[in-house]
C-alpha positions in Angstrom: -13.2 5.9 -11.2 -16.2 3.6 -11.3 -19.7 5.0 -12.0 -22.9 3.1 -11.1 -26.3 4.4 -12.1 -29.1 3.6 -9.6 -32.0 1.6 -11.1 -34.1 1.0 -8.0 -34.5 2.5 -4.5 -32.6 1.0 -1.6 -29.8 1.5 0.9 -26.3 2.3 -0.4 -24.6 -0.7 1.0 -27.2 -3.3 0.0 -27.5 -1.8 -3.5 -23.7 -2.0 -4.1 -23.6 -5.5 -2.7 -26.2 -6.6 -5.2 -25.1 -4.5 -8.2 -21.3 -4.4 -8.1 -18.3 -6.7 -7.7 -17.4 -5.2 -4.3 -17.8 -7.3 -1.2 -19.7 -6.0 1.8 -16.4 -5.4 3.8 -14.8 -3.7 0.8 -17.7 -1.3 0.5 -17.6 -0.4 4.2 -13.8 0.2 3.8 -14.5 2.5 0.8 -17.1 4.4 2.8 -14.6 4.7 5.7 -12.1 6.4 3.5 -14.7 8.7 1.9 -14.2 7.2 -1.6 -17.9 7.0 -2.5 -19.8 10.1 -3.6 -23.4 10.8 -4.7 -24.1 14.2 -6.3 -20.6 15.3 -5.3 -21.3 14.5 -1.6 -18.9 12.1 0.1 -20.8 9.2 1.7 -19.9 7.7 5.0 -23.1 5.9 6.1 -23.9 2.5 4.7 -27.7 3.0 5.2 -27.9 6.1 3.0 -31.1 5.9 0.9 -30.4 5.8 -2.9 -32.9 6.5 -5.6 -33.3 5.7 -9.3 -31.2 7.8 -11.7 -28.7 8.9 -9.0 -25.1 8.1 -9.9 -22.7 6.5 -7.4 -19.1 7.4 -8.1 -16.4 5.2 -6.6 -13.0 7.0 -6.6 -9.7 5.3 -7.5 -8.4 3.8 -4.3 -5.7 5.6 -2.5 -4.3 2.4 -1.1 -2.8 -0.5 -3.0 -5.2 -3.3 -3.8 -2.4 -5.8 -4.4 1.1 -6.6 -3.1 2.6 -8.3 -6.1 0.2 -11.1 -6.7 -1.3 -10.9 -3.2 -4.7 -9.4 -2.9 -5.4 -6.9 -0.1 -8.8 -7.8 1.3 -9.0 -5.2 4.0 -6.9 -2.5 5.6 -7.4 0.1 8.3 -5.2 1.7 11.1 -5.3 -1.6 13.1 -5.6 -4.5 10.7 -4.4 -5.8 7.3 -6.0 -8.8 5.8 -4.5 -10.4 2.7 -5.3 -13.4 0.4 -2.4 -15.7 0.5 -1.7 -17.6 -2.7 -1.3 -21.4 -2.7 2.3 -22.5 -2.6 3.6 -19.5 -0.6 5.0 -19.9 3.0 3.3 -17.7 5.6 6.6 -17.1 7.4 10.2 -17.9 6.7 12.0 -21.2 7.3 15.7 -22.2 7.3 15.3 -23.0 3.5 13.2 -20.0 2.5 13.8 -16.5 3.9 12.4 -14.0 1.4 9.6 -15.4 -0.7 7.1 -15.5 2.2 3.8 -13.8 2.8 5.3 -12.0 5.8 8.2 -10.7 3.8 6.1 -9.2 1.1 3.6 -7.7 3.5 6.3 -6.2 5.7 7.9 -4.6 2.6 4.5 -3.1 1.6 4.0 -1.6 5.1 7.5 -0.1 5.1 6.9 1.5 1.7 3.8 3.2 3.2 5.5 4.3 6.5 9.1 3.3 7.3 8.3 3.4 11.1 5.2 1.2 10.9 5.5 -2.4 12.1 3.4 -5.4 11.2 2.7 -8.6 13.1 1.2 -11.8 11.8 -1.6 -13.2 13.9 -2.1 -16.7 12.5 -0.8 -18.9 9.7 -2.0 -21.1 6.9 -0.2 -24.1 5.5 2.0 -23.4 2.5 -0.4 -25.3 0.1 -3.5 -23.6 1.5 -4.7 -20.3 0.0 -6.9 -17.7 1.7 -7.3 -15.1 4.4 -4.4 -14.2 6.7 -4.8 -11.6 9.4 -2.0 -9.1 10.4 -2.1 -6.6 13.3 -0.4 -3.2 13.1 0.7 -3.2 16.8 2.3 -5.8 19.0 -0.2 -5.2 21.7 -3.1 -6.0 19.4 -1.3 -9.1 18.1 -0.8 -10.3 21.7 -4.5 -9.7 22.6 -5.6 -11.6 19.5 -3.2 -14.6 19.9 -3.7 -15.0 23.7 -7.5 -15.5 23.2 -7.6 -16.8 19.6 -10.1 -19.5 20.1 -12.5 -16.9 21.7 -11.6 -14.1 19.3 -11.9 -16.0 16.0 -15.6 -16.7 16.1 -15.9 -18.0 12.6 -13.3 -19.7 10.5 -14.6 -21.0 7.2 -13.0 -22.8 4.2 -13.9 -24.2 0.9 -12.4 -27.4 -0.5 -12.7 -29.5 -3.6 -12.6 -33.2 -2.6 -12.5 -36.4 -4.6 -15.8 -38.1 -5.4 -19.4 -37.7 -4.3 -20.1 -37.7 -0.6 -22.9 -39.9 0.7 -23.6 -37.6 3.6 -24.2 -34.1 2.2 -23.4 -32.5 5.5 -21.7 -33.8 8.7 -19.6 -33.0 11.7 -16.2 -34.8 11.8 -15.0 -35.2 15.3 -11.7 -36.9 16.0 -8.6 -36.8 18.2 -5.4 -35.9 16.4 -1.8 -36.7 17.2 1.5 -35.9 15.3 4.4 -38.4 14.8 8.1 -37.8 14.6 7.8 -37.2 10.8 5.5 -34.3 11.4 2.5 -36.3 10.0 -0.8 -35.8 11.7 -3.0 -38.9 12.3 -6.3 -39.8 14.0 -5.8 -41.4 17.4 -8.0 -44.5 17.7 -8.0 -44.4 21.6 -9.2 -40.8 21.7 -5.9 -39.4 23.0 -4.4 -36.2 21.6 -6.1 -33.0 20.6 -9.8 -32.9 19.8 -10.6 -31.6 16.3 -14.0 -30.6 15.0 -14.7 -29.9 11.3 -18.2 -29.3 9.9 -18.8 -29.6 6.2 -21.7 -29.2 3.8 -21.7 -30.0 0.1 -22.2 -26.8 -2.0 -21.8 -28.3 -5.5 -21.0 -31.7 -6.9 -20.3 -33.5 -10.2 -17.4 -35.9 -10.5 -15.9 -34.2 -7.5 -17.5 -32.1 -4.6 -17.1 -28.5 -3.5 -17.5 -28.3 0.3 -18.3 -25.4 2.6 -16.3 -26.0 5.8 -16.3 -24.5 9.2 -13.8 -25.4 11.9 -14.4 -25.3 15.6 -10.8 -26.1 16.5 -7.6 -25.0 14.7 -5.5 -28.2 14.8 -2.6 -28.7 12.4 -3.8 -30.2 9.1 -7.1 -31.1 10.7 -9.3 -30.5 7.6 -7.0 -32.5 5.4 -6.7 -35.4 7.8 -10.3 -35.7 8.6 -11.6 -35.5 5.0 -9.0 -38.1 4.0 -10.3 -40.3 6.8 -13.7 -40.5 5.2 -12.2 -41.4 1.8 -12.8 -38.0 0.3 -9.3 -36.4 0.3 -8.8 -32.8 -0.9 -7.6 -32.6 -4.5 -3.9 -32.0 -4.6 -3.3 -33.5 -1.1 -0.3 -35.8 -1.7 0.5 -36.0 2.0 -2.8 -37.4 3.3 -4.7 -38.4 0.2 -2.3 -39.1 -2.6 -4.5 -37.2 -5.0 -2.5 -35.4 -7.7 -3.6 -31.9 -8.9 -1.9 -28.6 -9.8 -2.4 -27.3 -6.2 -4.1 -28.2 -2.9 -7.7 -27.2 -3.4 -8.3 -25.8 0.1 -9.1 -22.1 0.6 -9.7 -20.0 3.8 -12.6 -17.9 2.6 -14.1 -16.3 5.8 -12.9 -15.1 9.1 -14.9 -13.3 11.8 -13.2 -11.9 14.8 -14.3 -9.9 17.9 -12.1 -6.8 18.0 -10.3 -6.8 21.4 -10.4 -3.0 21.5 -14.1 -2.3 20.7 -15.8 -5.7 21.2 -17.4 -5.4 17.7 -17.5 -8.2 15.2 -15.5 -7.8 12.0 -16.0 -10.3 9.1 -13.4 -10.7 6.3 -14.4 -12.6 3.2 -12.6 -13.9 0.1 -14.2 -15.2 -3.1 -14.1 -18.8 -4.2 -11.0 -19.3 -6.4 -12.0 -19.6 -10.1 -10.1 -22.9 -10.6 -12.1 -24.6 -7.8 -15.3 -24.7 -9.9 -13.4 -26.1 -12.9 -12.5 -29.2 -10.9 -16.1 -30.3 -10.6 
């Protein structure tokens, strides 16, 4: 149980965003499951007015917040969003069947309800960490995947790249192709799949932390395009030959339009602590 004493007037959601470690989506989820009370009254509205000296009590969560070392970012009756660690496969391969994100999430779901199924909507590279979306019905998964470019309205990442960038923000637009060795490269004659990556420098020292948004979801596009401007991502041995303990690329924000309701839902993940240490 977590107690927070109100020090100034405001709305419940905004006060908790500013004065707690909970994200905006996490607070909304807590409200949905009636886990926030004031004066013994369960709160469900995010715009409830709070006043000084009132005490907000946040109950111990009924749901798991972790699956092993995998953070659960959001869960309701339709969706599950988790924070995939770097170095973990999203789905199984011929060489690795069990130590995958899907395997651990499926086991978690079965432990809650043996009849519940779970469907992965999109993937991240093994080396990339961050948000991965699951659907709790095959119909919802199909609706999301069939219109993914229209449904996924925002896909943002953070990356630590080698060196200091001359341009502090830019749009990288290239055409990408893949060779027989599964290596993606930029096509000089503008054939292949169009890839658009936007970046902005958030912090810099000897290396640079970038905020990145992708308009297209091509394989390895962020890694290839940043390497092409001579600022490869730290830890990217495939495209940049830059050694580090991991690939410093993290999917930190995903906004989707719910196919059922038409409403926008945003999922967020914090910057990994080790990213800032690389600067």
